[in-house]
N, C-alpha and C positions, 0 to 999 in steps of 0.2 A: 442401563444395558445390562441383559440379562445374559448370566454365564452358563456356559452349557456343562451341564454334569456330566463328567466321565466317571463310568464306571471300572473298576480294577475288575481282573478276575476272579480274585476274592470274593468281593462284592457279588460280583455276578453269579457266583457258585451259591453264597448265604442265600441270595434273592430267589433264588431257581429251587433250593431245597425248603424255602420257607413256603412258596408256593406249593410243593409236592406236602408239605405239614398240613397247612389249611385244607389241601384237597382233602386228604386222610383222612381230617376231623370230619369235613363233609360226608364223606363216604360211611362213616361211622355214625353220624347221625341220621341216615337216610337209611340204613342198614338195622339199626337198632335203637331208634329214638327214645324209647323210654328208659335204656340202661344206659347208654354212651354217655347222656349228660348227668348221670348221677353224681354224686358227691364221693358215694364212696368208689364209684369208677376211676374218677379222677385222683382219689387218693391211692388207690392201687396202681394207678398209672404213672405217679409221683414216685412212689418206693420203687418202683419196676426201672422207674430211668435212671434214680439215684445210683443204684449200683453202675448201671453203664458209664454214668457222668462222670462217678470217682474213679473209677479204672482208667476209662478213657483218658482223662485228663493226663495221664501219664503216658499211656499207649501213644497220643496224639505227639508227644515229645520224641518218642522212639522213633515215630515214623517220620516226623521231621528228622531227626538225624541221619537218615536213610537203612532203618533197619526196620522191624518185622518182629512183634512179642505176641507169640501163640502160645506162653506158656502162662497168663494171667487166670485162664479157667481152672487150671491144675493146681497154682499156689492158692488160690481162693479156697478149694476145698481142703487143700492143707492147714492154712490157716484157721479154717475152722473146727477142723477135726483136733490141733493141737492144742489149740484153744480150751474145746470142753474140756478135752483129757486134764489137762493142768489145773483148770476149774475144779474139775469132779473129785482130783486128787487132794483138792485143798488149798491150794495155792490160790491169794486173795483174786478176784474177777479181773481186776486193772493190771495188776501184775500178770498174770495169766495172759491178758489182752496185748500187752505193750511184747512181752516175751515172744508171741505168737508173730507179731508184726516185724519185730527184728528177725524172726528167722525168714519171714517174707524178704527183708530188706537183703540179708544174707544169700538167700538162692538167687533172687533177680541178680546180685550184683556178682555173682558168682557167674549166671549165665553172661551179663555183659563182659566181663573179664574173660570168658573162654571165647567169644563172638571176636573180641578186638584183640587180645593178645595172639589171636591164634588164626585171625584173618578167615574165618570160617561163616560160613552163610547164617545169616540171623535166625532166619525161617526154619532150618532145621534144627540148630542147638537149642530156640525156643520151644521148639515141639517134643523136644526130648524132654526139656524139664518140664513139660506139661504132663508128658505120662509120668516121669518122677515124681512130681509134687502131687497128681492122683493117686498115685500108687503110695505114697507116703499114707494119704488121708485112707484110703482102701484097707490099709495094713492097720493101722492104728482103730479106726472103726470097726474091724472084721467084718469088711464088705456091706456096712449094714448102716444103721446112726445109733449116736450115741447120744443116750437117755440120760435120764435122772440128772439132771445139772442144778447148781445153786440157783436158790431164786434169785439172786443178786444178778445171777448172769443177764438177766432181761433187761435191767436199769440201761444198757448199751442203745439198745435198737427200740425203745420204747417209746411210747406217742404220748405229748406232753400237750394238754389243751387242744385235741384234735391235731396237732402238728406232729409228725414221724421226725424221730431226731435224725434217722439218715437222709431224708430232706435236708436238714440243717448241715449234716456233713458234707450234702454234695454242694451246697452253696460256699462254705466256709472252701472246700478243695479248689472249685472253681473261681474264687477272689484270688486265691494264693496262687494260681498257675495264671492268671491274668497279670498280676503282677510279676510274677517269675517271669515271665515270656515279654513283659513290657522294659522291665528296669533292670533285670542283672546281667552279667557280662558273660557267665555262664549259657544262657538260653541265646544268645548272640553267636558263641561258639556251636551250639549245637544246629543251628539254622547254617551258619558255615560250613559245616562239616556236611549236612545234608546237599548244601548247594553244589560243592564242588570238594572233594577231600584232600585231591592233591594242594589245591591253592591254600586251603585252610593248613595242612601241615606244613607246608613253607611260612606262616605265616607263625609258626610256633604252637598250633593249638594242639591238645592233645587229644586222639581220638580214642583212645585206651581210655581214658579218665571220663572225657562225655558219654560215652557210650558204655561205660560200670556203672556210673550215676543214674543215667537216665533206666536202664533197668533196675538197679536197685528201687528208684522211685516208684515203678510200676508193682515190683514187687511188693512191697509195702504198701501201697493202694489196694491189691489183691486180696494180700491176705485179710487186712483191715475190714474190707466187704464180709468176707467169708465169716469174720468175729460177728459183725451188726446182723447178719441172716439169721446166724446160730442165735443169737441174743433175741431176735423178734419172734423165734419159734422154740427157742427152750430144747435145741437140739440141733446136734451137730450131723448133716447127712455128708457123707463120702463123694455124694454125685450131684452135689449142686454146683452153679457156675458152669454147665457144660458148652454153652454158647457164649459166656462172657467173652470170650477172645474174638472170635466172630463179630461180635455186636460193637464190640468197642473199634475194631479196625472199620466197620462199616459206619460208623457215626462218625469216626475221622475223615473218612475218605467223602461220604455225603456231604461233611461239612465243607469241602474243600481243599484238606490236606492231601499234598501231593503224596503219592504211594512210593514215588522215587526219591521223596526227601526235598528238606530244603523249603518247603512252604506250607501253612496252615496256624489255623489260630485256635484256642478253647474256645473263644465265642461262637466261632461258627460250629464246633464240632456239637456244642448245644444241641443246635437245631437238628442237626444229623440225630443224635441221642433221642431227642423226642420224638422225631420220624417213625425210628425203629419200636419206640416203648409203643407210640398209635399203634401203629403196622401191629405189632404182635398182639394188641389188644383187640383190636378186631378181629384178627384171624382165629383168638381164643374164642371169642362171642361167635362165630362162625362155625366152631366145633372141629377146624381144622387139626389135622392129627401133627404131631411134632413133625413125621417125615416132610409134610407137605409143606409146614412152615418153614424147614430148612431149604426146600428148592426155591420159595420164593426168598428168601433171604440170600441166597447164592445169585438170583438175577437182581435182586434190588443191589449188591456188591458191584456185578458186571456193569450194570447200567450208573452206577456212580462213579467208577473208574472211566467209563467212557464220558459219560458228562465232564467228567473232569478236564481230559483231554481233548476234547470239543471247545470248550470254554477258551482255555488257556492256548490253543492253538489260533482261534478266531478274534480273542481279543487281545489286543496290544497294550501294553501298560504305558 
């Protein structure tokens, strides 16, 4: 006797985005048959996806908690420039990287603290810290790029035997957050707050603690990505990661993370991250301007939210 397979909203969302990813790959092959399937192009897409995957792993947790984080782009630039300036001043590279990540943790925690303790809208506060982080980067780099870094800087973002270390970092980050979501009490508290804040508070869960920690995690990973990008190019650009916040939110929402909180997984976010990367790759190969690409990203985000809502309304658990 065969059993009927019942799809949950999360699995159906993942299948829909996976289908979109496959379709995007087919479009890429049709438009650029000689370029899209090359090893170098896949390597470039893997490197680009790694930055989104690393930061979006934490941003997914922020959204699950019922908040939005628009600060990761600015904090990534801040991490990049502060790391470069410290390394250039003679501080050992690994120590400079650690200090830059800790700065990301501090600013991220401060963002979450202000949001939770003063009950302020997360998108406004995080946007303010995006400006602050970007401003610190611009001031430190003099509005330009920090060059003349020690050779040892390149070891953090190097490619070893054809494997970019940033891809290794992405795998390790996702693995950690998969374990984190499935095995920790803190993750359960995050879902509870995003699902029903009133009930979670009556259960003794501290919203202040949870929100502060998830923002601190996203700040740490944003700064780390800035460090890795600086290492890859041996230069710190104060203008990097301008679309990182948007790409992370799109990747999470495409993967089925509920923009209102309470639902989502890092595994599903992976599919969304790869879709965004492939789409961006195709647009770059077609010579689309940044402005046109921003329009496409905005449309994709709206469609993702609509798809999410439609699936959750039509499919019953």
